[in-house]
N, C-alpha and C positions, 0 to 999 in steps of 0.2 A: 613494611611486609619486607619477612628476612623472602629471599630468593636464591635459588641456583640455577645458572643456565649453562646447558650443553651446547656445545656447537661441533657442529657435523662440516664434512664437505673441506673447500677450497681454500685459498689466503682471502678471498674475497668476502666468504662468509666470517671469518676470524676478522675482519674489518670491522663486519656489520655487527657482529655482537658485539666488539667496544665500543661500538658507536652505542648501541642499546644499552651497554653497562652503564654508560655515562650518563643517558639520559635518567635511568633507574636511581643510580644513588644520589644526583642531582634532586630527584624528587623525593631524597630521604628515604628511602627502601635499601635493606641491608642486604649483602650476598654474603653465602654461606658456603662452607666448601664441599659440604654432601648433599646430597637429595633429601635423606633423611631429616636433616636439620630446616629444611625450607618448607615454608606456609605457600611456594609459587616454586613447582621448576616449569622451567621453559627450555624446548628442545627446537635451536635452531639448525632445519633441516638443510638437506642438498638432493636434488631432485636432476641432477646433470643426466646421470646413466643409472639403468637398471640395477646396477649393484650398490649404488648410492640412494636410490629410494629403497630396497630391500632395507638397508642398513640403518636409515632412518625408521624405517616403520619398526623394524625390529625393535632399536631402541626406545621409542613410543611406549610399545606394548609392553617391555620390561620395567620401565618407569610407572606404567599405569597401574602394573601388576603388584609394584612394592607401596602404592601411595599410602599413605598415613591418614587417619583419620582427619579429614577435612583440606587435606592439600589440596592445591590448585594445578591442573598440568596445561599447558601453553604448547601449543605446536605452531611455528613459525617460520618464516623462510621462502626459500625456491620450491620445496615439495608442495607445501601448501598454495603457492601461487598457481599451480597447474593441477592439482588433484586435491581440491581441498575434500571434495566427497568423500575421496578414496580414504583420505585420513581419518575422516570422521565416521566411515563404514567400517573401516579396519580397527579403530580404539574408539568403540561410543561415549567413553566416559572422559573425552578432552573437553576440558572447560571453554577453551577459544583458540581458534586459530587466526593467524595474519600471514598476509602474504610479505613480498620482499620489500625491505626499507620501508617499514612500520614500527620504527623506533619508537617515535612520540606518540603513536596511537598506543601500542602497548602500556606505555608507562602512564597516559592520560585513563586507561583502562581499570586501575587499579583503582582500590580505596585510598583516600587522605593516609599519609602516613604520619608517625606518630611524631608531633613537631620537637616533642623530647631527644627524639633519638639524638646521639651524638654521634654525627660520621667520623671515621677514620682520617685519619691522615691528612690534617688540615683543609678538610673538605672545600672551603671556600676558596684555596687557591689554587692557579693552575700547575703547580708542582706537586700539590697533594692529590689532587684528582689524576694527575698522569701517573702518580705512584700507584695508586690502585691499579691501574689496568695492566701495567707491564709484566713485573716478575719475570721479564728477560729483558736483554740487551737489546732486542730488535722489536720492531713496530710495525705493521702495514698502515701504508694510505692509503686510500682506498681514491681516486681521482677521476673517476668516472664509473657510470654504470650503464648496463645496456649495450646493446649490439646492434650496427645496421648492416653487417657482412651476411652475404647470400649462402655461407657453407650448407648443403644438404645435410648434413650429421646431425646439427646444432639445434637445441631446443631453447636456448640462452635468450635469442630474441624474443621468445614466446613467455618466458620466465620473465624477463627483466623489461622488455620493451625496447622501443628505440633509446641508442647510443644519448645519453646527460651525462654534461662534464657537470662537475663541481666546481663552483667559483673558487676563484683563488683567493679571495679573499679568506673564505673558510679554510683552505687548505695550510694559509700561511699562519692561521691559528691554531689548525689542527697539529700542524707539525711545530709549533712553539710550545703548545701544552705538551706533546709527547716528547718533547726535546725535555721541558722541566719535569716530566716524570721521570728522566733519567735514560731514555733512547740513545744509545749509540749508535742505531742504522736504522734507517727507514726505508721502507720496501715501497714503492711504489707498484699498485696493483690495478688493475681494469679489466674489461672484457678485451679490451682494445686499447692499448694506452698510449699508440702513437695516433689514435682519432680523438686525443685531449684538444676542446677549442672547437672542431670541426661546427658542434651544434650550433655554436655561436656564430658562426661566420668567419672563423679565424683559423683557419687548417695552418699546419705545423706551428702549433702553438708548443707541443711540450718542450723545445728546447727553451722557451719564455721561462714556462715552468720552472724546470731544472734552476733554469739561473736566479731565480726569485726565490727558490727553497734553498739554493747553495746561499743566496747572502741572508735569507732568515733566519736560517740555524746553521752558523757556522761550526758552532758547537759540535754537532753531530757529524762525527768524521764521517760517516759513509751513507749515502743516496744507492739505491740498486734499482733498477729498470728490469720490471717484468712484465709480459704479455706484450709484446711490439706485434705490428703485423707486417709481412713481407709486401715488399712495397711504400711502405709508409715510413719506412728509417731511412731519413733524408740526410744529405751529406753534411746540412746546417743541424741537425739532431746531432749526429757522430762526432762532428766538429765540436759541438757546446759541453758532449760528455767529454771528450780529450781535454778541453780547456779547466776543466770546473774541477779545483782538487779533490773535493770531496764526493764526487761523484763517481762510483767505484767504475773501472772496466770491464763490465758485465753487463750482458743481454741475454735476456729470454724471449726466443721470437719464434714459436710453434709453427714448424711448417706442414706437418701432416702427411706428408708424402714424397717419395721420390721419384716418382713417375708422372711424365705432363699427362697420360690420358687419367691416372686417378683423380689427378688434382684437378680435370675438367669436372668430373662426374662430382666431386667434393664442392665445384666452384671457388675455388683456390685459385690463389696465383700462380703463375706459371713457374719451371726452374728457374729460366731466366730471370725473372724478378727475383728469386729466392738467390740466385748467387749475385746478383746486382746488390742486394741489402747487405749479404756478408761480407761481399768487397768493400763497399761502402765503410762497413764499421772496422774491418781490418785494416783498412789505410790509414783511417783516421786514430785507431788504437792497436797498435800492433799487439800490445799485450792483451785485447779484450780475451774472456771468458764468454764463449755461446753456449746457450743451452738451448735446446729445441725438443717439440714432441713430435712423434709419428702416430698415427694409427694403424694398424695392420689388420687385414682381415675384411677390409672395406668390400659393399658388395660389388661383384661382378671381378675382384681382384686377381689375379692370373699368376702363377708361377713366374712368368717373365717380369709382368709389374713390380711385382716382389724383387726380384733380383737388381732392379731400376734402382729400387729403394737403397738396397745393400750397395751398390754403387755409390748411390749419392752419398752416403752416410761414410763410406772408406776415403771418397773423394774430399769430402769438405773439412772430417778429422775434428767433429765437435768436441768439445769439453764434458761435455753432461747430453745424453739422448734419454729422457721420458717415452714410453710405447704403450699404449693400450691396445688391447683386442677392440675391434667395432662392436657396439652395441646398439641396435636399433632403438631410437627412441619415436614413440608414439607422435605421430603431427611433424615428422620432417619427410622429404621428400626421398630422403636414403633409405628410408623403413622399409619403402614400398617398391622400390625401385632397385632394378638389376638382382642378378642370381647372387645369395647370399652364399657367404661361404662357411663351411662347416666350423663348428669352435673347436675341433680337433687339429684344423689346418692352419687356423690362426693361431692357436696356440703354439704349435712347430713353430710359426713363423717369428711369432712373437720370442720365441727362446733363441731363434738364430738370429734376429736381433740384436736382441741385448747381449748375447755373447760375443758378436763384434762390437757392439759399445762398449762393453768391458773391456774387451782387449784395447781399444783407440784409448779410452780413461785410463788405464795401466799406463801406458805408452807414455802420456802428456804429463802423469804423475811424476812417471820416475826420470822426466826431463828437467823437474822442479828440484831434483836433488843436489844437496849444496847451497841452493839459493836461498836467501833471506826475504819473509816475508811478514806481514803483521797480522797477527792473529787475533780475531775478537772473540775472548773468553764467554762462553757461554755459560758454564757451570765450575763449580770449584769441587776438584779432585773425588771424581766419579769410579776412577777406575786405580788401579796401581799398576807401575812398570814390573817387568820381571824382576829386576832388583829391590822393589818393596818400596821404591820411591814413587810420590804422589804425579799423577796425570790430571792435566785438565782439558776441557774438550771444548774447542771454539772453530771458528772456521777463518779463512783466507778470502777475501775478496772474489775469488775463484769460485766460491760456494754459496747460493744461498741459502735461506734458514729451510729447515724442513725436508727439501727437494734433493740437496746435493750433497757432496761428502763433508767430511768431517777433518780438522786438525788435531791430533793429538799431542800435547805440547808436557813436557817434563817440569814439573813444578809445582809450586802453589800460588795461584793470583787468583784475583777475585772478578767476578760475573763482569762483562762491560768494561774490563780493562783490554785496553791495546797491548798486544805482545809483540815484540819484534823477535822473531823466530826463524832458525836455520832448520831445513828439511833435510832432515836426517836418511829417513825409508820413505816406501809410497806403496800404497794398498791399491787394488781397483777403485777405489773410489776416494779412498782419504791418504792423510798426510801424519807421517810421524816426525815431529818435532822436539827441538830443545831451544832454550831461549839464546839468542845471538850472545856470541863469544864464550859461551860454555863448552867444555870439553865435549868431544864426542861420544855418544853414549856405548856403553861396551856389551849390551844387550837389546833385543828387539823390544819395542814397545807392546802395546795393551793390544794385541790382534782379536783377542774375544770380547772387548768391548767393540772396536770395530765392528767384527761381527753380527754381533747382537743389533748393534745400529742398522748396520748394512739389512738385515731381515727386515727391520722395523719400517727402511725405506722402502723396500720392495713391496712389502703388504699396503704400505700406505699410499701408492698409485704409481710408482715405478719412474 
């Protein structure tokens, strides 16, 4: 069967879609590039916040309206896990719905594939299977799913259930499969990556997993860690990251707020705990790039509490800050507790927070000018410098895919290549670079391309 898969939402959904793709292709179903070519269209939805739910339903409606005769439409993932009836009511023509992590069940629901279908790219080899999946030099490796944390604003435990870790053996197989497919960076994701192994009675297992992955895929130069939980960033984890050459000095640790009063209402760790985790990382890895995320406009948030958040951001000088305005989620304690902050007030506070974060990011990027860093090339010559020369787009170790900044490097290089580059200039989020050893450029690099990318990042989730 010819299928087309549409993925919405976060990196965890991307990892889920990759696993579904593998199940479908190994069952000899064929991917196609557009919905119009497909016998089956699958939408992997997001149900985390109202805006994501609305986007998911709008996408399903659009695909349903454009269906060709006989084409089937499946809706899967987080939204159907919590609102299956709502999806079917909104789009009655949907042929089937599945919740999260139902990859094998989806593949099993389809009629047997044509046994004569010639799978592309050496299907029976790990390298061939991996090559189907990637198309980019980075790949997500989901190490666990679900969550046991009590955050009052979050619907994830309802969607995904209790935290459950993937087996080390499966993760090593998958990482090898991705490496054989050309991955140059593996991004470890989970709802709470630092809880890895706790469900098996082995806390602080993430450091061990990193050691095993570093040894299992030594040909992957970058292993990146996302979604750490404050208080779970142990000294052993930090020192292990510092010791392993292919674990990049980068950590994403969503802190959610900078006021202890708000954090108590969120049922999140205190600022004291957050500061300890940050200090642990910065002591072990002085060059670490720290990313965090905050919610503004949480129920009951006062101007004084918001001012505490601004002060905390100014104090810690995070390399990357993402922010969201609070969105009440039905079924969570925060949705019905406390006075809701007016949307206009939340939006104004969001703007002030991001303005401060941008000032900090620009200052930290400017401090890199003159230094040499490795850049992982993502695309070949999508832009031109002012002098007409080619410019490729990539990232340094300081930037995670899709959510952080970019590095624009003069020259022509292949996707997946690690280029040693000198930082010549800095923008609020991006770096302007030349190959190490080359003469300094005479003119500015492609600000317009950077601006377009920045707009996409802002729209995609800040």
